[in-house]
Each structure stands twice: as structure tokens, then as C-alpha cells.
VMD Tcl script that builds the backbone (N, CA, C; Angstrom):
set m [mol new atoms 291]
animate dup $m
set s [atomselect $m all]
$s set {name element resname resid chain x y z} {
  {N N MET 1 A 0.849 -1.170 0.000}
  {CA C MET 1 A 0.000 0.000 0.000}
  {C C MET 1 A 0.897 1.235 0.000}
  {N N LYS 2 A 0.599 2.137 -0.888}
  {CA C LYS 2 A 1.380 3.357 -0.995}
  {C C LYS 2 A 0.994 4.316 0.116}
  {N N THR 3 A 1.878 5.283 0.365}
  {CA C THR 3 A 1.613 6.235 1.437}
  {C C THR 3 A 0.377 7.076 1.157}
  {N N SER 4 A 0.130 7.386 -0.108}
  {CA C SER 4 A -1.062 8.176 -0.431}
  {C C SER 4 A -2.330 7.375 -0.120}
  {N N GLU 5 A -2.311 6.085 -0.412}
  {CA C GLU 5 A -3.456 5.232 -0.080}
  {C C GLU 5 A -3.612 5.114 1.430}
  {N N LEU 6 A -2.486 5.044 2.129}
  {CA C LEU 6 A -2.528 4.921 3.582}
  {C C LEU 6 A -3.118 6.172 4.223}
  {N N THR 7 A -2.769 7.342 3.713}
  {CA C THR 7 A -3.337 8.575 4.263}
  {C C THR 7 A -4.832 8.670 3.971}
  {N N GLN 8 A -5.254 8.154 2.818}
  {CA C GLN 8 A -6.687 8.128 2.509}
  {C C GLN 8 A -7.415 7.197 3.466}
  {N N ILE 9 A -6.813 6.067 3.768}
  {CA C ILE 9 A -7.435 5.098 4.668}
  {C C ILE 9 A -7.527 5.668 6.078}
  {N N LYS 10 A -6.531 6.436 6.492}
  {CA C LYS 10 A -6.569 7.043 7.820}
  {C C LYS 10 A -7.717 8.037 7.953}
  {N N GLY 11 A -8.166 8.588 6.852}
  {CA C GLY 11 A -9.268 9.542 6.873}
  {C C GLY 11 A -10.644 8.898 6.888}
  {N N LEU 12 A -10.708 7.583 6.724}
  {CA C LEU 12 A -11.999 6.896 6.686}
  {C C LEU 12 A -12.571 6.716 8.092}
  {N N THR 13 A -13.877 6.508 8.157}
  {CA C THR 13 A -14.527 6.231 9.433}
  {C C THR 13 A -14.401 4.748 9.758}
  {N N LEU 14 A -14.813 4.377 10.966}
  {CA C LEU 14 A -14.718 2.974 11.371}
  {C C LEU 14 A -15.594 2.074 10.508}
  {N N LYS 15 A -16.774 2.539 10.139}
  {CA C LYS 15 A -17.654 1.726 9.288}
  {C C LYS 15 A -17.027 1.484 7.924}
  {N N GLU 16 A -16.451 2.535 7.360}
  {CA C GLU 16 A -15.800 2.388 6.058}
  {C C GLU 16 A -14.591 1.464 6.148}
  {N N LEU 17 A -13.878 1.540 7.270}
  {CA C LEU 17 A -12.728 0.659 7.466}
  {C C LEU 17 A -13.162 -0.798 7.583}
  {N N LYS 18 A -14.298 -1.036 8.230}
  {CA C LYS 18 A -14.799 -2.411 8.336}
  {C C LYS 18 A -15.157 -2.969 6.964}
  {N N ILE 19 A -15.734 -2.130 6.119}
  {CA C ILE 19 A -16.064 -2.560 4.755}
  {C C ILE 19 A -14.787 -2.887 3.986}
  {N N LYS 20 A -13.799 -2.022 4.123}
  {CA C LYS 20 A -12.508 -2.247 3.459}
  {C C LYS 20 A -11.858 -3.522 3.986}
  {N N LEU 21 A -11.988 -3.765 5.270}
  {CA C LEU 21 A -11.424 -4.960 5.900}
  {C C LEU 21 A -12.047 -6.222 5.319}
  {N N LYS 22 A -13.365 -6.210 5.165}
  {CA C LYS 22 A -14.051 -7.372 4.598}
  {C C LYS 22 A -13.615 -7.629 3.163}
  {N N SER 23 A -13.456 -6.563 2.399}
  {CA C SER 23 A -13.061 -6.751 0.997}
  {C C SER 23 A -11.644 -7.313 0.892}
  {N N ILE 24 A -10.747 -6.849 1.743}
  {CA C ILE 24 A -9.370 -7.346 1.680}
  {C C ILE 24 A -9.287 -8.791 2.153}
  {N N THR 25 A -10.060 -9.146 3.185}
  {CA C THR 25 A -10.043 -10.550 3.615}
  {C C THR 25 A -10.594 -11.456 2.519}
  {N N GLY 26 A -11.593 -10.989 1.794}
  {CA C GLY 26 A -12.118 -11.753 0.660}
  {C C GLY 26 A -11.084 -11.906 -0.443}
  {N N GLU 27 A -10.350 -10.823 -0.709}
  {CA C GLU 27 A -9.298 -10.882 -1.720}
  {C C GLU 27 A -8.213 -11.876 -1.323}
  {N N ILE 28 A -7.839 -11.864 -0.044}
  {CA C ILE 28 A -6.810 -12.793 0.432}
  {C C ILE 28 A -7.286 -14.232 0.274}
  {N N ALA 29 A -8.533 -14.479 0.623}
  {CA C ALA 29 A -9.071 -15.837 0.491}
  {C C ALA 29 A -9.050 -16.290 -0.963}
  {N N ASN 30 A -9.459 -15.414 -1.865}
  {CA C ASN 30 A -9.438 -15.755 -3.292}
  {C C ASN 30 A -8.016 -15.978 -3.799}
  {N N LEU 31 A -7.083 -15.157 -3.321}
  {CA C LEU 31 A -5.694 -15.322 -3.748}
  {C C LEU 31 A -5.108 -16.642 -3.261}
  {N N VAL 32 A -5.456 -17.029 -2.038}
  {CA C VAL 32 A -4.963 -18.304 -1.509}
  {C C VAL 32 A -5.527 -19.461 -2.324}
  {N N LEU 33 A -6.801 -19.384 -2.660}
  {CA C LEU 33 A -7.396 -20.431 -3.498}
  {C C LEU 33 A -6.722 -20.486 -4.872}
  {N N ASP 34 A -6.487 -19.313 -5.448}
  {CA C ASP 34 A -5.825 -19.271 -6.749}
  {C C ASP 34 A -4.393 -19.803 -6.666}
  {N N LYS 35 A -3.736 -19.527 -5.550}
  {CA C LYS 35 A -2.370 -20.041 -5.374}
  {C C LYS 35 A -2.376 -21.563 -5.323}
  {N N ASN 36 A -3.352 -22.121 -4.616}
  {CA C ASN 36 A -3.439 -23.574 -4.506}
  {C C ASN 36 A -3.803 -24.222 -5.837}
  {N N ARG 37 A -4.463 -23.486 -6.708}
  {CA C ARG 37 A -4.816 -23.999 -8.035}
  {C C ARG 37 A -3.742 -23.679 -9.075}
  {N N ASN 38 A -2.659 -23.060 -8.615}
  {CA C ASN 38 A -1.533 -22.664 -9.477}
  {C C ASN 38 A -1.947 -21.662 -10.553}
  {N N LYS 39 A -2.841 -20.753 -10.208}
  {CA C LYS 39 A -3.274 -19.712 -11.141}
  {C C LYS 39 A -2.493 -18.412 -10.958}
  {N N ILE 40 A -1.784 -18.279 -9.839}
  {CA C ILE 40 A -1.048 -17.048 -9.546}
  {C C ILE 40 A 0.432 -17.266 -9.856}
  {N N LYS 41 A 1.004 -16.309 -10.567}
  {CA C LYS 41 A 2.440 -16.380 -10.837}
  {C C LYS 41 A 3.232 -15.684 -9.741}
  {N N ASP 42 A 2.700 -14.561 -9.233}
  {CA C ASP 42 A 3.380 -13.796 -8.186}
  {C C ASP 42 A 2.723 -14.095 -6.840}
  {N N VAL 43 A 3.391 -14.914 -6.032}
  {CA C VAL 43 A 2.834 -15.329 -4.744}
  {C C VAL 43 A 3.000 -14.229 -3.696}
  {N N LYS 44 A 3.860 -13.252 -3.940}
  {CA C LYS 44 A 4.095 -12.177 -2.980}
  {C C LYS 44 A 2.867 -11.282 -2.801}
  {N N ILE 45 A 1.949 -11.362 -3.718}
  {CA C ILE 45 A 0.731 -10.549 -3.622}
  {C C ILE 45 A -0.018 -10.871 -2.331}
  {N N ILE 46 A -0.011 -12.140 -1.945}
  {CA C ILE 46 A -0.728 -12.551 -0.729}
  {C C ILE 46 A -0.114 -11.882 0.493}
  {N N SER 47 A 1.211 -11.886 0.584}
  {CA C SER 47 A 1.855 -11.261 1.743}
  {C C SER 47 A 1.643 -9.747 1.741}
  {N N LYS 48 A 1.592 -9.131 0.569}
  {CA C LYS 48 A 1.323 -7.693 0.490}
  {C C LYS 48 A -0.091 -7.383 0.972}
  {N N LYS 49 A -1.040 -8.218 0.577}
  {CA C LYS 49 A -2.429 -8.014 1.017}
  {C C LYS 49 A -2.550 -8.219 2.525}
  {N N ARG 50 A -1.814 -9.192 3.059}
  {CA C ARG 50 A -1.846 -9.403 4.513}
  {C C ARG 50 A -1.261 -8.205 5.246}
  {N N LYS 51 A -0.233 -7.606 4.672}
  {CA C LYS 51 A 0.348 -6.404 5.263}
  {C C LYS 51 A -0.668 -5.260 5.236}
  {N N ASP 52 A -1.375 -5.118 4.121}
  {CA C ASP 52 A -2.427 -4.104 4.024}
  {C C ASP 52 A -3.508 -4.343 5.070}
  {N N LEU 53 A -3.859 -5.608 5.259}
  {CA C LEU 53 A -4.863 -5.976 6.255}
  {C C LEU 53 A -4.402 -5.577 7.654}
  {N N ALA 54 A -3.137 -5.844 7.954}
  {CA C ALA 54 A -2.593 -5.484 9.266}
  {C C ALA 54 A -2.594 -3.975 9.467}
  {N N GLN 55 A -2.289 -3.224 8.423}
  {CA C GLN 55 A -2.296 -1.768 8.538}
  {C C GLN 55 A -3.705 -1.242 8.797}
  {N N ILE 56 A -4.679 -1.823 8.140}
  {CA C ILE 56 A -6.064 -1.393 8.351}
  {C C ILE 56 A -6.509 -1.732 9.770}
  {N N LEU 57 A -6.152 -2.917 10.244}
  {CA C LEU 57 A -6.505 -3.294 11.614}
  {C C LEU 57 A -5.841 -2.360 12.623}
  {N N THR 58 A -4.610 -1.962 12.355}
  {CA C THR 58 A -3.903 -1.039 13.241}
  {C C THR 58 A -4.597 0.319 13.270}
  {N N ILE 59 A -4.980 0.816 12.123}
  {CA C ILE 59 A -5.664 2.112 12.049}
  {C C ILE 59 A -7.006 2.045 12.771}
  {N N MET 60 A -7.721 0.933 12.611}
  {CA C MET 60 A -9.001 0.771 13.303}
  {C C MET 60 A -8.803 0.796 14.813}
  {N N ARG 61 A -7.779 0.106 15.291}
  {CA C ARG 61 A -7.520 0.067 16.731}
  {C C ARG 61 A -7.127 1.451 17.242}
  {N N GLN 62 A -6.330 2.177 16.481}
  {CA C GLN 62 A -5.954 3.531 16.874}
  {C C GLN 62 A -7.178 4.426 17.001}
  {N N LYS 63 A -8.093 4.320 16.063}
  {CA C LYS 63 A -9.310 5.133 16.108}
  {C C LYS 63 A -10.178 4.760 17.305}
  {N N GLN 64 A -10.265 3.459 17.607}
  {CA C GLN 64 A -11.046 3.018 18.761}
  {C C GLN 64 A -10.441 3.553 20.052}
  {N N LEU 65 A -9.118 3.477 20.177}
  {CA C LEU 65 A -8.458 3.981 21.376}
  {C C LEU 65 A -8.614 5.490 21.502}
  {N N LEU 66 A -8.579 6.190 20.387}
  {CA C LEU 66 A -8.754 7.638 20.407}
  {C C LEU 66 A -10.153 8.015 20.886}
  {N N ILE 67 A -11.147 7.278 20.438}
  {CA C ILE 67 A -12.523 7.534 20.873}
  {C C ILE 67 A -12.656 7.291 22.373}
  {N N GLU 68 A -12.066 6.204 22.867}
  {CA C GLU 68 A -12.118 5.910 24.298}
  {C C GLU 68 A -11.413 6.991 25.102}
  {N N LEU 69 A -10.263 7.441 24.623}
  {CA C LEU 69 A -9.501 8.459 25.328}
  {C C LEU 69 A -10.262 9.778 25.370}
  {N N GLU 70 A -10.876 10.150 24.271}
  {CA C GLU 70 A -11.640 11.396 24.239}
  {C C GLU 70 A -12.818 11.346 25.197}
  {N N SER 71 A -13.478 10.205 25.292}
  {CA C SER 71 A -14.609 10.104 26.211}
  {C C SER 71 A -14.136 10.172 27.658}
  {N N ARG 72 A -12.973 9.601 27.943}
  {CA C ARG 72 A -12.433 9.681 29.307}
  {C C ARG 72 A -12.066 11.112 29.667}
  {N N VAL 73 A -11.459 11.813 28.734}
  {CA C VAL 73 A -11.061 13.196 28.989}
  {C C VAL 73 A -12.292 14.060 29.223}
  {N N GLU 74 A -13.332 13.863 28.429}
  {CA C GLU 74 A -14.560 14.638 28.606}
  {C C GLU 74 A -15.193 14.358 29.958}
  {N N SER 75 A -15.190 13.108 30.390}
  {CA C SER 75 A -15.785 12.787 31.685}
  {C C SER 75 A -14.947 13.356 32.824}
  {N N GLN 76 A -13.625 13.391 32.664}
  {CA C GLN 76 A -12.771 13.967 33.699}
  {C C GLN 76 A -12.966 15.472 33.779}
  {N N GLU 77 A -13.117 16.139 32.655}
  {CA C GLU 77 A -13.357 17.578 32.661}
  {C C GLU 77 A -14.696 17.885 33.316}
  {N N PHE 78 A -15.686 17.054 33.075}
  {CA C PHE 78 A -16.991 17.251 33.684}
  {C C PHE 78 A -16.902 17.083 35.197}
  {N N SER 79 A -16.142 16.088 35.658}
  {CA C SER 79 A -16.014 15.887 37.098}
  {C C SER 79 A -15.209 17.019 37.730}
  {N N LYS 80 A -14.240 17.592 37.019}
  {CA C LYS 80 A -13.476 18.712 37.552}
  {C C LYS 80 A -14.359 19.938 37.713}
  {N N VAL 81 A -15.269 20.139 36.801}
  {CA C VAL 81 A -16.179 21.279 36.889}
  {C C VAL 81 A -17.046 21.139 38.125}
  {N N LYS 82 A -17.532 19.954 38.385}
  {CA C LYS 82 A -18.336 19.736 39.581}
  {C C LYS 82 A -17.506 19.977 40.832}
  {N N THR 83 A -16.280 19.502 40.847}
  {CA C THR 83 A -15.417 19.642 42.010}
  {C C THR 83 A -15.092 21.101 42.265}
  {N N THR 84 A -14.780 21.851 41.252}
  {CA C THR 84 A -14.434 23.251 41.457}
  {C C THR 84 A -15.640 24.046 41.932}
  {N N SER 85 A -16.820 23.705 41.483}
  {CA C SER 85 A -17.988 24.441 41.940}
  {C C SER 85 A -18.255 24.151 43.416}
  {N N LYS 86 A -18.022 22.940 43.868}
  {CA C LYS 86 A -18.183 22.616 45.285}
  {C C LYS 86 A -17.143 23.351 46.116}
  {N N ASN 87 A -15.914 23.403 45.627}
  {CA C ASN 87 A -14.858 24.093 46.357}
  {C C ASN 87 A -15.149 25.581 46.479}
  {N N SER 88 A -15.697 26.166 45.454}
  {CA C SER 88 A -15.996 27.591 45.520}
  {C C SER 88 A -17.103 27.860 46.533}
  {N N LYS 89 A -18.069 26.962 46.644}
  {CA C LYS 89 A -19.119 27.123 47.649}
  {C C LYS 89 A -18.530 27.026 49.045}
  {N N VAL 90 A -17.594 26.125 49.218}
  {CA C VAL 90 A -16.954 25.959 50.522}
  {C C VAL 90 A -16.180 27.215 50.876}
  {N N LYS 91 A -15.484 27.795 49.949}
  {CA C LYS 91 A -14.720 29.008 50.207}
  {C C LYS 91 A -15.641 30.168 50.560}
  {N N ILE 92 A -16.763 30.277 49.902}
  {CA C ILE 92 A -17.710 31.351 50.169}
  {C C ILE 92 A -18.283 31.212 51.574}
  {N N GLU 93 A -18.609 30.016 51.985}
  {CA C GLU 93 A -19.165 29.802 53.316}
  {C C GLU 93 A -18.152 30.152 54.397}
  {N N LYS 94 A -16.895 29.850 54.180}
  {CA C LYS 94 A -15.868 30.150 55.175}
  {C C LYS 94 A -15.654 31.651 55.303}
  {N N GLU 95 A -15.772 32.379 54.228}
  {CA C GLU 95 A -15.570 33.816 54.260}
  {C C GLU 95 A -16.696 34.524 55.012}
  {N N LYS 96 A -17.891 34.004 54.979}
  {CA C LYS 96 A -19.025 34.626 55.653}
  {C C LYS 96 A -18.900 34.508 57.160}
  {N N LYS 97 A -18.312 33.457 57.647}
  {CA C LYS 97 A -18.197 33.247 59.100}
  {C C LYS 97 A -17.144 34.111 59.654}
}
mol reanalyze $m
mol bondsrecalc $m
mol representation Tube
mol addrep $m
């Protein structure tokens, strides 16, 4: 897979990546069958497709981890807002006494 194709794949959504994943696994299966029937002259195509498959799986995992991290950060920011508002109330009460 060329770098330009890789950058295009990085821009895809998870659903689009799953579709691409299914198509590549189908291609690999067909290539293996063709190899066993001696229809393929260049056997390296299978290893190249497997490498492409691994790259797509890696990109999918990166996107999943990024989504999880963003949700954690948002929940932590929300809890900090609650904490700071409680602290400010405590400070106000102490000043009145």
C-alpha cells in the first residue's frame, strides 16, 4: 500500500474501514485459493495483502483507542467542573463566618 493510499485510509470512518477490511479478507481468500490452483504467478501478492490488512486493523484500533480516550477526557473535565464548583461554595461559606 502506498503512502497516499494509507493517508486516505486514515481519513476513513470505522464503518468504512470495516467494509474495506471485509473486501481485503475476501481478496486474500481468493488469492490463496488461486495459489493452490496454481493460477497465480506472483505469490508475494498474498503477503502484500496481509500487510495491508494489518495496517487497516492497526488504524481501526488507533481510532477506537482515540474515541475511548476522548470520552475519558470529557468525563474527567466534567467531574473537575463539579469539584471546582463545590470548592468555591466551601470558600464562600468560610468567608461569611
